[in-house]
C-alpha positions as CSV (number, residue, x, y, z in Angstrom):
1,M,-17.2,65.9,18.2
2,P,-13.6,66.1,19.0
3,S,-13.3,66.3,23.3
4,L,-9.4,67.0,23.7
5,E,-9.9,70.2,26.1
6,L,-6.6,71.2,27.7
7,L,-6.0,73.4,30.5
8,G,-7.4,76.5,30.3
9,P,-8.7,78.2,27.2
10,A,-12.1,79.1,27.3
11,P,-14.5,77.9,24.7
12,H,-15.2,80.2,21.7
13,L,-12.6,82.7,21.8
14,S,-12.4,85.5,19.5
15,S,-10.1,85.4,16.8
16,A,-7.9,88.0,18.3
17,A,-7.8,85.8,21.6
18,L,-7.0,82.9,19.5
19,F,-4.0,84.7,17.6
20,S,-2.8,85.5,20.9
21,Q,-3.2,82.3,23.0
22,T,-1.4,81.0,20.1
23,S,1.3,83.3,19.8
24,L,2.2,82.7,23.6
25,F,2.1,78.8,23.3
26,G,4.8,79.1,20.2
27,F,7.0,81.4,22.4
28,G,7.1,78.9,25.0
29,I,8.7,76.6,22.6
30,A,10.9,79.0,20.9
31,F,12.4,79.5,24.4
32,S,14.9,76.7,24.2
33,P,18.4,77.9,25.0
34,L,20.4,74.5,24.1
35,H,18.3,74.5,20.3
36,I,19.5,78.2,20.3
37,A,22.7,77.4,21.0
38,V,22.7,74.6,18.5
39,V,21.9,76.9,15.5
40,V,24.8,79.1,16.8
41,L,27.3,76.6,16.5
42,L,25.9,75.6,13.0
43,L,26.5,79.2,12.1
44,L,29.8,79.2,13.2
45,G,31.1,75.9,11.0
46,Q,31.0,75.3,7.6
47,S,27.8,76.0,5.2
48,P,26.5,78.1,8.1
49,L,23.2,78.9,6.5
50,R,22.5,75.9,4.9
51,R,22.9,74.0,7.6
52,A,21.4,76.1,10.8
53,L,18.2,76.5,8.4
54,A,18.1,72.6,7.8
55,F,17.9,72.6,11.4
56,V,15.6,75.3,12.0
57,S,13.5,73.7,9.1
58,G,13.3,70.3,10.9
59,W,12.4,71.8,14.3
60,A,9.5,73.8,12.4
61,S,8.1,70.7,10.4
62,A,8.0,68.8,13.9
63,N,6.2,71.4,15.8
64,G,3.6,71.8,12.7
65,L,2.9,68.1,12.1
66,A,2.5,67.5,16.1
67,I,-0.7,69.9,15.9
68,V,-1.8,68.2,13.0
69,A,-1.4,64.8,14.3
70,L,-2.8,65.6,18.1
71,M,-6.0,67.2,16.1
72,A,-6.6,64.3,13.9
73,V,-6.5,61.7,17.3
74,G,-8.1,64.6,19.5
75,D,-11.3,62.4,19.5
76,R,-10.2,59.0,19.5
77,L,-7.4,59.6,23.0
78,A,-8.2,56.6,25.4
79,L,-7.4,59.3,28.2
80,G,-10.0,61.6,29.2
81,L,-8.4,65.1,28.8
82,N,-10.7,67.7,29.9
83,H,-9.8,69.6,32.8
84,G,-10.9,68.0,35.7
85,E,-11.1,64.5,34.6
86,R,-8.6,61.5,35.8
87,G,-6.7,61.5,32.6
88,Q,-5.6,65.5,32.6
89,V,-4.8,65.4,36.3
90,M,-2.3,62.5,35.8
91,I,-0.9,64.4,32.5
92,D,-0.5,67.9,34.8
93,L,1.1,66.3,37.9
94,V,3.4,63.6,36.1
95,G,4.5,66.3,33.5
96,A,5.1,68.8,36.5
97,A,7.2,66.2,38.3
98,V,9.2,65.4,35.3
99,L,10.1,69.1,34.5
100,M,10.9,69.8,38.2
101,G,13.2,66.9,38.3
102,L,14.6,68.8,34.8
103,G,14.4,71.8,36.6
104,L,16.7,71.1,39.8
105,Y,19.2,68.7,38.4
106,Q,20.1,72.0,35.6
107,L,20.8,73.8,38.7
108,T,23.3,71.6,40.0
109,P,26.9,72.1,39.3
110,A,27.1,68.7,38.0
111,A,24.7,70.0,35.0
112,A,26.9,72.3,34.4
113,I,29.8,70.3,34.0
114,D,27.5,67.7,32.1
115,E,26.2,70.5,29.8
116,Q,29.9,71.9,29.1
117,G,30.8,68.3,27.9
118,M,27.7,68.0,25.6
119,A,28.6,71.2,23.8
120,M,32.3,70.1,23.4
121,R,31.0,66.6,22.0
122,L,28.4,68.6,19.8
123,I,30.9,71.2,18.3
124,G,33.3,68.1,17.1
125,Q,29.8,66.1,16.1
126,L,28.3,68.8,13.7
127,P,30.4,69.0,10.9
128,D,29.7,65.1,10.3
129,F,26.1,65.7,9.9
130,S,24.5,65.8,6.3
131,T,22.1,68.4,5.8
132,P,19.2,65.7,5.3
133,M,20.3,64.4,9.2
134,L,20.4,68.0,10.7
135,V,16.7,68.4,9.3
136,L,16.1,64.9,11.2
137,I,17.8,66.1,14.4
138,G,15.8,69.4,14.4
139,A,12.5,67.6,14.2
140,V,13.6,64.9,16.8
141,S,15.2,67.4,19.3
142,A,11.3,69.6,19.1
143,L,9.8,66.2,19.6
144,L,11.7,65.1,22.1
145,T,11.6,68.3,24.1
146,P,9.3,67.3,27.4
147,E,8.0,70.7,27.9
148,N,7.3,71.0,24.4
149,L,4.2,68.2,24.7
150,V,2.7,70.7,27.1
151,F,2.1,73.4,24.5
152,Y,1.4,71.0,21.9
153,L,-1.3,69.5,23.9
154,K,-2.5,73.4,24.7
155,E,-2.8,74.4,20.9
156,A,-4.2,71.6,19.8
157,G,-7.1,71.7,22.4
158,L,-7.3,75.5,21.8
159,L,-8.0,74.5,17.9
160,L,-10.5,71.8,19.1
161,I,-12.3,73.5,21.5
162,N,-13.1,76.5,19.5
163,Q,-12.9,74.8,15.9
164,P,-12.5,78.1,14.3
165,G,-13.2,76.4,10.9
166,V,-10.3,74.6,8.6
167,G,-9.0,78.1,7.1
168,T,-8.4,79.4,10.6
169,D,-7.0,76.7,12.1
170,L,-4.4,76.5,8.7
171,E,-3.9,80.3,9.6
172,L,-3.4,79.6,13.5
173,T,-1.4,76.4,12.8
174,G,1.0,78.5,10.7
175,V,1.4,81.1,13.4
176,F,2.3,78.8,16.0
177,V,5.0,77.1,13.7
178,L,6.4,80.6,12.7
179,V,6.4,81.5,16.6
180,A,7.7,78.1,17.9
181,S,10.7,78.9,15.1
182,S,11.4,82.8,16.1
183,L,13.7,82.5,18.2
184,L,15.8,80.0,16.5
185,L,15.5,82.0,13.3
186,L,17.0,85.2,15.0
187,P,20.9,84.0,14.4
188,P,20.2,83.0,10.9
189,L,18.1,86.2,10.0
190,A,21.1,88.5,11.9
191,W,23.7,86.6,9.9
192,M,21.9,87.2,6.5
193,A,21.6,91.1,7.5
194,T,25.2,91.6,8.5
195,G,26.9,89.0,5.9
196,G,28.1,87.2,8.4
197,G,30.1,89.7,10.0
198,I,28.2,88.7,13.6
199,R,30.4,86.0,13.5
200,T,32.5,87.4,16.7
201,P,28.8,88.3,18.2
202,L,28.0,84.8,17.9
203,S,31.2,83.1,19.5
204,R,30.4,85.2,22.8
205,L,27.2,84.0,22.8
206,E,27.9,80.5,22.3
207,G,30.5,81.0,25.1
208,W,27.7,82.3,27.5
209,M,24.9,79.6,26.4
210,E,27.4,77.0,27.3
211,H,28.6,77.8,30.6
212,H,24.7,80.0,31.3
213,G,22.5,78.0,29.6
214,E,21.8,75.1,32.2
215,W,20.3,78.0,34.5
216,V,18.2,79.4,32.0
217,V,16.7,75.9,31.3
218,G,16.3,75.1,35.0
219,V,14.3,78.1,35.7
220,L,11.9,77.8,32.7
221,A,11.5,74.3,33.5
222,L,10.7,74.7,37.4
223,L,8.2,78.0,36.1
224,I,6.6,75.5,33.4
225,S,6.4,72.6,36.6
226,A,4.6,74.9,39.1
227,Y,2.0,75.6,36.5
228,L,1.4,72.3,36.0
229,V,1.2,71.3,39.6
230,W,-1.4,74.6,40.0
231,E,-3.6,72.9,37.0
232,G,-3.2,69.5,38.8
233,L,-4.2,70.5,41.9
234,H,-7.0,72.6,40.1
235,G,-8.1,69.1,38.5
236,L,-8.3,67.2,41.4
237,W,-10.3,69.9,43.0
238,L,-12.8,69.8,40.0
239,M,-13.0,66.1,40.5
240,Q,-14.4,66.3,44.2
241,G,-17.4,68.4,42.5
242,A,-16.1,71.7,43.7
243,A,-16.7,75.0,42.1
244,P,-14.1,76.0,40.0
245,L,-11.3,78.4,41.4
């Protein structure tokens, strides 16, 4: 039987609880200011809807494939991933350290300079990318975002522990992908609803995110890091044979 037990969800949750947990994990991925800014930039360029939706489709596809892949190999992972086992404690604490470093860096003045420079380079390069390349960039962006791995593991663990059935697995994965893409889809949906009339507000949003997005990323990374530190310490507590807190 699959053994990928992750941080927190109890086995055999109700359907409502499964969908609630899935939505929460998906929103953790959707809240990505840098990638929302990329979608906004694409809307401000040529062929706005086609190119923005190409990026989002790559992002969504990668999120879904990550869950499917983790579920496929969940019972073959070499590391013990049950909460309170050495492998899971290592994942929690190493992930916490990486995200803490990222978060602290994002709150420094150097990060603001780097973010602005990166945004300017991105603006200059986006017109050169073809639609298939934007799909690939969206997929790679999702898979290489450090905090996303935490939520991939949590969602795959939720499904493997509860084993709600193939049909429900597909429904929950679909909900996860939809929620994980929701905030990136908001700008294109607003563009379609207004017939492109939100170009000026989007320009202001792009400018705000260029100068403040690093603070949002930094705070989010620190919050996730604090959660992983707690889970890692709790896992160490369980490794000593203590009762769950």
